[in-house]
N, CA, C and O atoms as a Tinker XYZ file with bonds, in Angstrom:
   448  protein
     1  N    -20.749000   36.477000   66.596000    73     2
     2  CA   -19.939000   37.642000   66.881000    64     1     3
     3  C    -18.467000   37.260000   66.843000    63     2     4     5
     4  O    -18.103000   36.084000   66.843000    81     3
     5  N    -17.647000   38.282000   66.810000    73     3     6
     6  CA   -16.216000   38.028000   66.852000    64     5     7
     7  C    -15.491000   39.270000   67.362000    63     6     8     9
     8  O    -16.036000   40.374000   67.381000    81     7
     9  N    -14.262000   39.055000   67.768000    73     7    10
    10  CA   -13.376000   40.121000   68.222000    64     9    11
    11  C    -12.249000   40.218000   67.203000    63    10    12    13
    12  O    -11.638000   39.213000   66.839000    81    11
    13  N    -11.982000   41.436000   66.745000    73    11    14
    14  CA   -10.831000   41.645000   65.871000    64    13    15
    15  C     -9.612000   41.809000   66.771000    63    14    16    17
    16  O     -9.501000   42.786000   67.512000    81    15
    17  N     -8.708000   40.850000   66.701000    73    15    18
    18  CA    -7.525000   40.861000   67.552000    64    17    19
    19  C     -6.296000   40.591000   66.702000    63    18    20    21
    20  O     -6.133000   39.499000   66.157000    81    19
    21  N     -5.438000   41.589000   66.594000    73    19    22
    22  CA    -4.199000   41.471000   65.816000    64    21    23
    23  C     -4.457000   40.968000   64.399000    63    22    24    25
    24  O     -3.717000   40.133000   63.879000    81    23
    25  N     -5.513000   41.487000   63.788000    73    23    26
    26  CA    -5.823000   41.126000   62.411000    64    25    27
    27  C     -6.518000   39.791000   62.237000    63    26    28    29
    28  O     -6.713000   39.336000   61.111000    81    27
    29  N     -6.891000   39.162000   63.333000    73    27    30
    30  CA    -7.586000   37.875000   63.288000    64    29    31
    31  C     -8.949000   38.033000   63.931000    63    30    32    33
    32  O     -9.087000   38.710000   64.949000    81    31
    33  N     -9.957000   37.408000   63.338000    73    31    34
    34  CA   -11.283000   37.383000   63.947000    64    33    35
    35  C    -11.351000   36.208000   64.912000    63    34    36    37
    36  O    -11.218000   35.052000   64.511000    81    35
    37  N    -11.558000   36.518000   66.184000    73    35    38
    38  CA   -11.714000   35.505000   67.220000    64    37    39
    39  C    -13.212000   35.361000   67.474000    63    38    40    41
    40  O    -13.870000   36.319000   67.878000    81    39
    41  N    -13.745000   34.177000   67.240000    73    39    42
    42  CA   -15.180000   33.955000   67.387000    64    41    43
    43  C    -15.604000   34.004000   68.851000    63    42    44    45
    44  O    -14.937000   33.457000   69.729000    81    43
    45  N    -16.735000   34.678000   69.091000    73    43    46
    46  CA   -17.317000   34.756000   70.427000    64    45    47
    47  C    -18.798000   34.416000   70.345000    63    46    48    49
    48  O    -19.394000   34.374000   69.269000    81    47
    49  N    -19.370000   34.175000   71.519000    73    47    50
    50  CA   -20.810000   33.973000   71.611000    64    49    51
    51  C    -21.489000   35.337000   71.545000    63    50    52    53
    52  O    -20.820000   36.370000   71.518000    81    51
    53  N    -22.798000   35.333000   71.518000    73    51    54
    54  CA   -23.560000   36.583000   71.483000    64    53    55
    55  C    -23.304000   37.435000   72.720000    63    54    56    57
    56  O    -23.492000   38.651000   72.680000    81    55
    57  N    -22.879000   36.816000   73.814000    73    55    58
    58  CA   -22.617000   37.553000   75.050000    64    57    59
    59  C    -21.130000   37.854000   75.260000    63    58    60    61
    60  O    -20.744000   38.326000   76.329000    81    59
    61  N    -20.293000   37.586000   74.253000    73    59    62
    62  CA   -18.898000   37.990000   74.299000    64    61    63
    63  C    -17.918000   36.979000   74.854000    63    62    64    65
    64  O    -16.739000   37.294000   75.020000    81    63
    65  N    -18.375000   35.773000   75.144000    73    63    66
    66  CA   -17.466000   34.726000   75.622000    64    65    67
    67  C    -16.809000   34.046000   74.429000    63    66    68    69
    68  O    -17.416000   33.930000   73.364000    81    67
    69  N    -15.576000   33.600000   74.603000    73    67    70
    70  CA   -14.875000   32.929000   73.515000    64    69    71
    71  C    -15.610000   31.659000   73.108000    63    70    72    73
    72  O    -16.020000   30.867000   73.955000    81    71
    73  N    -15.768000   31.480000   71.825000    73    71    74
    74  CA   -16.391000   30.256000   71.314000    64    73    75
    75  C    -15.444000   29.073000   71.493000    63    74    76    77
    76  O    -15.888000   27.948000   71.720000    81    75
    77  N    -14.160000   29.323000   71.393000    73    75    78
    78  CA   -13.134000   28.286000   71.540000    64    77    79
    79  C    -12.159000   28.709000   72.636000    63    78    80    81
    80  O    -11.330000   29.588000   72.402000    81    79
    81  N    -12.233000   28.107000   73.827000    73    79    82
    82  CA   -11.343000   28.505000   74.930000    64    81    83
    83  C     -9.859000   28.467000   74.572000    63    82    84    85
    84  O     -9.066000   29.208000   75.153000    81    83
    85  N     -9.469000   27.603000   73.611000    73    83    86
    86  CA    -8.046000   27.528000   73.250000    64    85    87
    87  C     -7.572000   28.769000   72.495000    63    86    88    89
    88  O     -6.371000   28.929000   72.280000    81    87
    89  N     -8.484000   29.648000   72.091000    73    87    90
    90  CA    -8.092000   30.920000   71.463000    64    89    91
    91  C     -7.525000   31.912000   72.478000    63    90    92    93
    92  O     -6.905000   32.905000   72.098000    81    91
    93  N     -7.735000   31.644000   73.768000    73    91    94
    94  CA    -7.354000   32.579000   74.824000    64    93    95
    95  C     -5.837000   32.715000   74.935000    63    94    96    97
    96  O     -5.094000   31.749000   74.764000    81    95
    97  N     -5.402000   33.929000   75.224000    73    95    98
    98  CA    -4.009000   34.214000   75.577000    64    97    99
    99  C     -4.027000   35.412000   76.511000    63    98   100   101
   100  O     -5.041000   36.102000   76.620000    81    99
   101  N     -2.932000   35.659000   77.173000    73    99   102
   102  CA    -2.869000   36.824000   78.059000    64   101   103
   103  C     -3.043000   38.120000   77.274000    63   102   104   105
   104  O     -3.678000   39.059000   77.752000    81   103
   105  N     -2.478000   38.168000   76.070000    73   103   106
   106  CA    -2.655000   39.367000   75.238000    64   105   107
   107  C     -4.109000   39.559000   74.840000    63   106   108   109
   108  O     -4.608000   40.684000   74.837000    81   107
   109  N     -4.789000   38.477000   74.507000    73   107   110
   110  CA    -6.213000   38.579000   74.170000    64   109   111
   111  C     -7.006000   39.013000   75.397000    63   110   112   113
   112  O     -7.944000   39.801000   75.274000    81   111
   113  N     -6.646000   38.513000   76.580000    73   111   114
   114  CA    -7.321000   38.922000   77.813000    64   113   115
   115  C     -7.171000   40.431000   78.028000    63   114   116   117
   116  O     -8.133000   41.109000   78.388000    81   115
   117  N     -5.968000   40.948000   77.807000    73   115   118
   118  CA    -5.759000   42.400000   77.938000    64   117   119
   119  C     -6.634000   43.165000   76.952000    63   118   120   121
   120  O     -7.213000   44.197000   77.290000    81   119
   121  N     -6.720000   42.648000   75.733000    73   119   122
   122  CA    -7.531000   43.275000   74.694000    64   121   123
   123  C     -9.020000   43.241000   75.072000    63   122   124   125
   124  O     -9.718000   44.248000   74.947000    81   123
   125  N     -9.497000   42.087000   75.531000    73   123   126
   126  CA   -10.900000   41.959000   75.923000    64   125   127
   127  C    -11.218000   42.877000   77.103000    63   126   128   129
   128  O    -12.273000   43.512000   77.134000    81   127
   129  N    -10.308000   42.945000   78.067000    73   127   130
   130  CA   -10.521000   43.820000   79.225000    64   129   131
   131  C    -10.558000   45.281000   78.782000    63   130   132   133
   132  O    -11.404000   46.050000   79.239000    81   131
   133  N     -9.651000   45.660000   77.904000    73   131   134
   134  CA    -9.622000   47.045000   77.417000    64   133   135
   135  C    -10.919000   47.401000   76.695000    63   134   136   137
   136  O    -11.373000   48.543000   76.765000    81   135
   137  N    -11.511000   46.439000   76.009000    73   135   138
   138  CA   -12.792000   46.677000   75.344000    64   137   139
   139  C    -13.889000   46.998000   76.362000    63   138   140   141
   140  O    -14.904000   47.604000   76.017000    81   139
   141  N    -13.680000   46.589000   77.621000    73   139   142
   142  CA   -14.643000   46.842000   78.694000    64   141   143
   143  C    -14.125000   47.916000   79.651000    63   142   144   145
   144  O    -14.584000   48.032000   80.787000    81   143
   145  N    -13.149000   48.706000   79.161000    73   143   146
   146  CA   -12.558000   49.800000   79.935000    64   145   147
   147  C    -11.909000   49.344000   81.237000    63   146   148   149
   148  O    -11.999000   50.022000   82.261000    81   147
   149  N    -11.258000   48.193000   81.184000    73   147   150
   150  CA   -10.535000   47.670000   82.336000    64   149   151
   151  C     -9.075000   47.519000   81.957000    63   150   152   153
   152  O     -8.742000   46.889000   80.953000    81   151
   153  N     -8.207000   48.103000   82.769000    73   151   154
   154  CA    -6.768000   47.890000   82.609000    64   153   155
   155  C     -6.349000   46.865000   83.652000    63   154   156   157
   156  O     -6.468000   47.109000   84.853000    81   155
   157  N     -5.863000   45.729000   83.195000    73   155   158
   158  CA    -5.573000   44.624000   84.098000    64   157   159
   159  C     -4.369000   44.919000   84.995000    63   158   160   161
   160  O     -3.295000   45.303000   84.532000    81   159
   161  N     -4.592000   44.723000   86.293000    73   159   162
   162  CA    -3.558000   44.873000   87.312000    64   161   163
   163  C     -3.205000   43.481000   87.842000    63   162   164   165
   164  O     -3.788000   42.481000   87.423000    81   163
   165  N     -2.254000   43.431000   88.760000    73   163   166
   166  CA    -1.909000   42.152000   89.380000    64   165   167
   167  C     -3.126000   41.528000   90.067000    63   166   168   169
   168  O     -3.298000   40.309000   90.029000    81   167
   169  N     -3.967000   42.348000   90.692000    73   167   170
   170  CA    -5.162000   41.828000   91.359000    64   169   171
   171  C     -6.117000   41.185000   90.349000    63   170   172   173
   172  O     -6.693000   40.131000   90.618000    81   171
   173  N     -6.282000   41.820000   89.194000    73   171   174
   174  CA    -7.106000   41.225000   88.141000    64   173   175
   175  C     -6.538000   39.862000   87.738000    63   174   176   177
   176  O     -7.273000   38.884000   87.602000    81   175
   177  N     -5.216000   39.819000   87.551000    73   175   178
   178  CA    -4.584000   38.570000   87.116000    64   177   179
   179  C     -4.729000   37.479000   88.169000    63   178   180   181
   180  O     -4.866000   36.304000   87.828000    81   179
   181  N     -4.701000   37.856000   89.453000    73   179   182
   182  CA    -4.922000   36.858000   90.497000    64   181   183
   183  C     -6.288000   36.208000   90.325000    63   182   184   185
   184  O     -6.421000   34.989000   90.443000    81   183
   185  N     -7.298000   37.017000   90.049000    73   183   186
   186  CA    -8.645000   36.487000   89.857000    64   185   187
   187  C     -8.716000   35.658000   88.580000    63   186   188   189
   188  O     -9.251000   34.549000   88.586000    81   187
   189  N     -8.185000   36.188000   87.499000    73   187   190
   190  CA    -8.203000   35.471000   86.217000    64   189   191
   191  C     -7.509000   34.116000   86.358000    63   190   192   193
   192  O     -8.039000   33.094000   85.920000    81   191
   193  N     -6.328000   34.110000   86.966000    73   191   194
   194  CA    -5.590000   32.852000   87.124000    64   193   195
   195  C     -6.337000   31.875000   88.023000    63   194   196   197
   196  O     -6.350000   30.674000   87.754000    81   195
   197  N     -6.960000   32.378000   89.088000    73   195   198
   198  CA    -7.758000   31.522000   89.960000    64   197   199
   199  C     -8.918000   30.897000   89.191000    63   198   200   201
   200  O     -9.156000   29.693000   89.288000    81   199
   201  N     -9.640000   31.719000   88.424000    73   199   202
   202  CA   -10.774000   31.209000   87.659000    64   201   203
   203  C    -10.334000   30.168000   86.639000    63   202   204   205
   204  O    -10.991000   29.140000   86.472000    81   203
   205  N     -9.222000   30.433000   85.957000    73   203   206
   206  CA    -8.723000   29.474000   84.966000    64   205   207
   207  C     -8.267000   28.173000   85.631000    63   206   208   209
   208  O     -8.554000   27.089000   85.124000    81   207
   209  N     -7.564000   28.270000   86.752000    73   207   210
   210  CA    -7.117000   27.072000   87.456000    64   209   211
   211  C     -8.309000   26.242000   87.918000    63   210   212   213
   212  O     -8.311000   25.019000   87.775000    81   211
   213  N     -9.314000   26.900000   88.468000    73   211   214
   214  CA   -10.502000   26.179000   88.929000    64   213   215
   215  C    -11.194000   25.485000   87.763000    63   214   216   217
   216  O    -11.629000   24.341000   87.891000    81   215
   217  N    -11.297000   26.162000   86.642000    73   215   218
   218  CA   -12.000000   25.581000   85.499000    64   217   219
   219  C    -11.210000   24.419000   84.897000    63   218   220   221
   220  O    -11.755000   23.334000   84.698000    81   219
   221  N     -9.950000   24.642000   84.613000    73   219   222
   222  CA    -9.168000   23.633000   83.890000    64   221   223
   223  C     -8.609000   22.533000   84.793000    63   222   224   225
   224  O     -8.375000   21.418000   84.329000    81   223
   225  N     -8.391000   22.833000   86.078000    73   223   226
   226  CA    -7.791000   21.842000   86.965000    64   225   227
   227  C     -8.793000   21.226000   87.935000    63   226   228   229
   228  O     -8.437000   20.341000   88.713000    81   227
   229  N    -10.040000   21.684000   87.894000    73   227   230
   230  CA   -11.017000   21.214000   88.875000    64   229   231
   231  C    -12.340000   20.850000   88.193000    63   230   232   233
   232  O    -13.416000   21.196000   88.680000    81   231
   233  N    -12.244000   20.160000   87.078000    73   231   234
   234  CA   -13.418000   19.601000   86.432000    64   233   235
   235  C    -14.439000   20.600000   85.917000    63   234   236   237
   236  O    -15.640000   20.332000   85.960000    81   235
   237  N    -13.984000   21.743000   85.434000    73   235   238
   238  CA   -14.913000   22.723000   84.877000    64   237   239
   239  C    -15.599000   23.580000   85.916000    63   238   240   241
   240  O    -16.600000   24.230000   85.614000    81   239
   241  N    -15.083000   23.597000   87.140000    73   239   242
   242  CA   -15.674000   24.413000   88.204000    64   241   243
   243  C    -15.579000   25.895000   87.856000    63   242   244   245
   244  O    -14.522000   26.380000   87.453000    81   243
   245  N    -16.683000   26.604000   88.013000    73   243   246
   246  CA   -16.697000   28.042000   87.795000    64   245   247
   247  C    -17.165000   28.693000   89.094000    63   246   248   249
   248  O    -18.367000   28.790000   89.346000    81   247
   249  N    -16.205000   29.143000   89.928000    73   247   250
   250  CA   -16.536000   29.661000   91.247000    64   249   251
   251  C    -17.456000   30.883000   91.193000    63   250   252   253
   252  O    -17.370000   31.711000   90.286000    81   251
   253  N    -18.331000   30.968000   92.185000    73   251   254
   254  CA   -19.158000   32.160000   92.315000    64   253   255
   255  C    -18.374000   33.228000   93.075000    63   254   256   257
   256  O    -17.241000   32.995000   93.497000    81   255
   257  N    -18.973000   34.377000   93.244000    73   255   258
   258  CA   -18.277000   35.500000   93.873000    64   257   259
   259  C    -17.839000   35.161000   95.298000    63   258   260   261
   260  O    -16.745000   35.541000   95.713000    81   259
   261  N    -18.671000   34.458000   96.039000    73   259   262
   262  CA   -18.311000   34.092000   97.416000    64   261   263
   263  C    -17.015000   33.275000   97.433000    63   262   264   265
   264  O    -16.150000   33.506000   98.278000    81   263
   265  N    -16.880000   32.336000   96.517000    73   263   266
   266  CA   -15.662000   31.516000   96.445000    64   265   267
   267  C    -14.460000   32.364000   96.040000    63   266   268   269
   268  O    -13.351000   32.133000   96.521000    81   267
   269  N    -14.668000   33.340000   95.164000    73   267   270
   270  CA   -13.572000   34.225000   94.759000    64   269   271
   271  C    -13.144000   35.091000   95.935000    63   270   272   273
   272  O    -11.949000   35.302000   96.142000    81   271
   273  N    -14.108000   35.598000   96.714000    73   271   274
   274  CA   -13.790000   36.395000   97.914000    64   273   275
   275  C    -12.895000   35.587000   98.838000    63   274   276   277
   276  O    -11.873000   36.086000   99.308000    81   275
   277  N    -13.271000   34.350000   99.098000    73   275   278
   278  CA   -12.496000   33.492000  100.000000    64   277   279
   279  C    -11.092000   33.243000   99.448000    63   278   280   281
   280  O    -10.105000   33.351000  100.176000    81   279
   281  N    -11.009000   32.910000   98.162000    73   279   282
   282  CA    -9.705000   32.615000   97.556000    64   281   283
   283  C     -8.801000   33.844000   97.539000    63   282   284   285
   284  O     -7.606000   33.730000   97.810000    81   283
   285  N     -9.349000   35.009000   97.225000    73   283   286
   286  CA    -8.531000   36.225000   97.179000    64   285   287
   287  C     -8.151000   36.688000   98.579000    63   286   288   289
   288  O     -7.079000   37.265000   98.764000    81   287
   289  N     -8.997000   36.451000   99.556000    73   287   290
   290  CA    -8.637000   36.765000  100.945000    64   289   291
   291  C     -7.410000   35.957000  101.350000    63   290   292   293
   292  O     -6.495000   36.469000  101.994000    81   291
   293  N     -7.408000   34.690000  100.962000    73   291   294
   294  CA    -6.242000   33.842000  101.256000    64   293   295
   295  C     -5.024000   34.281000  100.450000    63   294   296   297
   296  O     -3.923000   34.375000  100.992000    81   295
   297  N     -5.213000   34.547000   99.175000    73   295   298
   298  CA    -4.092000   34.913000   98.301000    64   297   299
   299  C     -3.480000   36.253000   98.683000    63   298   300   301
   300  O     -2.261000   36.422000   98.640000    81   299
   301  N     -4.329000   37.201000   99.056000    73   299   302
   302  CA    -3.858000   38.552000   99.354000    64   301   303
   303  C     -3.545000   38.761000  100.828000    63   302   304   305
   304  O     -3.044000   39.823000  101.199000    81   303
   305  N     -3.827000   37.771000  101.684000    73   303   306
   306  CA    -3.487000   37.850000  103.090000    64   305   307
   307  C     -4.258000   38.899000  103.869000    63   306   308   309
   308  O     -3.758000   39.445000  104.852000    81   307
   309  N     -5.474000   39.179000  103.430000    73   307   310
   310  CA    -6.330000   40.145000  104.138000    64   309   311
   311  C     -7.773000   39.819000  103.811000    63   310   312   313
   312  O     -8.061000   39.091000  102.861000    81   311
   313  N     -8.672000   40.366000  104.607000    73   311   314
   314  CA   -10.088000   40.159000  104.326000    64   313   315
   315  C    -10.486000   40.952000  103.092000    63   314   316   317
   316  O    -10.278000   42.163000  103.023000    81   315
   317  N    -11.047000   40.270000  102.142000    73   315   318
   318  CA   -11.523000   40.888000  100.905000    64   317   319
   319  C    -13.036000   40.793000  100.927000    63   318   320   321
   320  O    -13.589000   39.764000  101.313000    81   319
   321  N    -13.707000   41.855000  100.517000    73   319   322
   322  CA   -15.161000   41.806000  100.428000    64   321   323
   323  C    -15.587000   41.911000   98.965000    63   322   324   325
   324  O    -14.764000   42.151000   98.081000    81   323
   325  N    -16.858000   41.731000   98.731000    73   323   326
   326  CA   -17.359000   41.753000   97.359000    64   325   327
   327  C    -17.137000   43.101000   96.697000    63   326   328   329
   328  O    -16.939000   43.171000   95.484000    81   327
   329  N    -17.168000   44.173000   97.481000    73   327   330
   330  CA   -16.952000   45.510000   96.915000    64   329   331
   331  C    -15.602000   45.594000   96.231000    63   330   332   333
   332  O    -15.491000   46.155000   95.141000    81   331
   333  N    -14.571000   45.041000   96.860000    73   331   334
   334  CA   -13.227000   45.076000   96.274000    64   333   335
   335  C    -13.191000   44.329000   94.941000    63   334   336   337
   336  O    -12.521000   44.764000   94.004000    81   335
   337  N    -13.907000   43.213000   94.853000    73   335   338
   338  CA   -13.927000   42.457000   93.607000    64   337   339
   339  C    -14.718000   43.177000   92.528000    63   338   340   341
   340  O    -14.332000   43.161000   91.360000    81   339
   341  N    -15.828000   43.812000   92.913000    73   339   342
   342  CA   -16.630000   44.543000   91.934000    64   341   343
   343  C    -15.919000   45.813000   91.451000    63   342   344   345
   344  O    -16.226000   46.319000   90.372000    81   343
   345  N    -14.982000   46.323000   92.236000    73   343   346
   346  CA   -14.166000   47.450000   91.753000    64   345   347
   347  C    -13.257000   46.984000   90.621000    63   346   348   349
   348  O    -12.922000   47.767000   89.732000    81   347
   349  N    -12.860000   45.727000   90.648000    73   347   350
   350  CA   -11.996000   45.176000   89.612000    64   349   351
   351  C    -12.801000   44.749000   88.381000    63   350   352   353
   352  O    -12.425000   45.048000   87.247000    81   351
   353  N    -13.900000   44.052000   88.618000    73   351   354
   354  CA   -14.777000   43.585000   87.540000    64   353   355
   355  C    -16.203000   44.045000   87.855000    63   354   356   357
   356  O    -16.984000   43.291000   88.435000    81   355
   357  N    -16.542000   45.284000   87.470000    73   355   358
   358  CA   -17.813000   45.894000   87.872000    64   357   359
   359  C    -19.072000   45.164000   87.412000    63   358   360   361
   360  O    -20.124000   45.316000   88.033000    81   359
   361  N    -18.995000   44.384000   86.352000    73   359   362
   362  CA   -20.195000   43.715000   85.853000    64   361   363
   363  C    -20.449000   42.368000   86.520000    63   362   364   365
   364  O    -21.478000   41.742000   86.263000    81   363
   365  N    -19.552000   41.919000   87.353000    73   363   366
   366  CA   -19.655000   40.699000   88.150000    64   365   367
   367  C    -18.314000   39.975000   88.074000    63   366   368   369
   368  O    -17.898000   39.546000   86.998000    81   367
   369  N    -17.643000   39.839000   89.209000    73   367   370
   370  CA   -16.318000   39.210000   89.202000    64   369   371
   371  C    -16.304000   37.802000   88.607000    63   370   372   373
   372  O    -15.364000   37.440000   87.900000    81   371
   373  N    -17.326000   37.015000   88.884000    73   371   374
   374  CA   -17.306000   35.648000   88.363000    64   373   375
   375  C    -17.644000   35.604000   86.884000    63   374   376   377
   376  O    -17.053000   34.819000   86.143000    81   375
   377  N    -18.573000   36.422000   86.443000    73   375   378
   378  CA   -18.981000   36.378000   85.034000    64   377   379
   379  C    -18.068000   37.221000   84.140000    63   378   380   381
   380  O    -17.549000   36.716000   83.144000    81   379
   381  N    -17.866000   38.489000   84.481000    73   379   382
   382  CA   -16.982000   39.332000   83.667000    64   381   383
   383  C    -15.542000   38.823000   83.770000    63   382   384   385
   384  O    -14.820000   38.778000   82.774000    81   383
   385  N    -15.136000   38.444000   84.968000    73   383   386
   386  CA   -13.800000   37.876000   85.139000    64   385   387
   387  C    -13.631000   36.602000   84.334000    63   386   388   389
   388  O    -12.589000   36.380000   83.718000    81   387
   389  N    -14.662000   35.761000   84.340000    73   387   390
   390  CA   -14.623000   34.526000   83.558000    64   389   391
   391  C    -14.550000   34.781000   82.067000    63   390   392   393
   392  O    -13.870000   34.057000   81.340000    81   391
   393  N    -15.252000   35.814000   81.605000    73   391   394
   394  CA   -15.208000   36.155000   80.179000    64   393   395
   395  C    -13.798000   36.572000   79.786000    63   394   396   397
   396  O    -13.270000   36.105000   78.777000    81   395
   397  N    -13.180000   37.457000   80.584000    73   395   398
   398  CA   -11.816000   37.905000   80.292000    64   397   399
   399  C    -10.829000   36.741000   80.433000    63   398   400   401
   400  O     -9.806000   36.705000   79.749000    81   399
   401  N    -11.138000   35.800000   81.315000    73   399   402
   402  CA   -10.278000   34.629000   81.511000    64   401   403
   403  C    -10.433000   33.596000   80.404000    63   402   404   405
   404  O     -9.725000   32.589000   80.394000    81   403
   405  N    -11.355000   33.835000   79.468000    73   403   406
   406  CA   -11.520000   32.926000   78.334000    64   405   407
   407  C    -12.334000   31.684000   78.635000    63   406   408   409
   408  O    -12.239000   30.690000   77.915000    81   407
   409  N    -13.138000   31.730000   79.700000    73   407   410
   410  CA   -13.943000   30.578000   80.087000    64   409   411
   411  C    -15.317000   30.631000   79.441000    63   410   412   413
   412  O    -15.765000   31.698000   79.022000    81   411
   413  N    -15.994000   29.483000   79.355000    73   411   414
   414  CA   -17.366000   29.494000   78.843000    64   413   415
   415  C    -18.282000   30.254000   79.801000    63   414   416   417
   416  O    -17.969000   30.413000   80.981000    81   415
   417  N    -19.397000   30.712000   79.287000    73   415   418
   418  CA   -20.359000   31.428000   80.122000    64   417   419
   419  C    -20.935000   30.494000   81.171000    63   418   420   421
   420  O    -21.355000   29.377000   80.867000    81   419
   421  N    -20.947000   30.966000   82.413000    73   419   422
   422  CA   -21.515000   30.199000   83.512000    64   421   423
   423  C    -23.035000   30.232000   83.409000    63   422   424   425
   424  O    -23.617000   31.264000   83.074000    81   423
   425  N    -23.660000   29.131000   83.690000    73   423   426
   426  CA   -25.119000   29.035000   83.616000    64   425   427
   427  C    -25.789000   29.177000   84.973000    63   426   428   429
   428  O    -27.016000   29.132000   85.060000    81   427
   429  N    -25.005000   29.348000   86.036000    73   427   430
   430  CA   -25.641000   29.482000   87.347000    64   429   431
   431  C    -26.278000   30.852000   87.481000    63   430   432   433
   432  O    -25.887000   31.799000   86.798000    81   431
   433  N    -27.255000   30.951000   88.360000    73   431   434
   434  CA   -27.948000   32.217000   88.578000    64   433   435
   435  C    -27.261000   32.959000   89.708000    63   434   436   437
   436  O    -26.889000   32.361000   90.718000    81   435
   437  N    -27.095000   34.256000   89.537000    73   435   438
   438  CA   -26.498000   35.073000   90.593000    64   437   439
   439  C    -25.015000   34.848000   90.723000    63   438   440   441
   440  O    -24.492000   33.816000   90.302000    81   439
   441  N    -24.342000   35.809000   91.303000    73   439   442
   442  CA   -22.891000   35.705000   91.462000    64   441   443
   443  C    -22.477000   35.399000   92.868000    63   442   444   445
   444  O    -21.291000   35.197000   93.130000    81   443
   445  N    -23.431000   35.356000   93.797000    73   443   446
   446  CA   -23.060000   35.150000   95.189000    64   445   447
   447  C    -23.804000   33.992000   95.707000    63   446   448
   448  O    -23.648000   33.629000   96.873000    81   447
């Protein structure tokens, strides 16, 4: 599969994850999110940046939803629950968020 982005075919897996993480850019993330009817807000970017930092700066770690809840609670200075994250990424904050963040597909079961 591939995504047509600015006249270039960006290769993806059968499930829509980037085949080459180095193809990722913020503009491509906006495009991928729009394909899933998501308009990225600052809250989305907080999650995307957290997921990317964890993956690239922490040995390929791909946090589950519980870890994202904890990190966003700290980042946003309030208690965040899973509902708030699923409002941002309805198909699963860790998996859909990871896809938009340009990360490989996580192989763990469940998001929590």
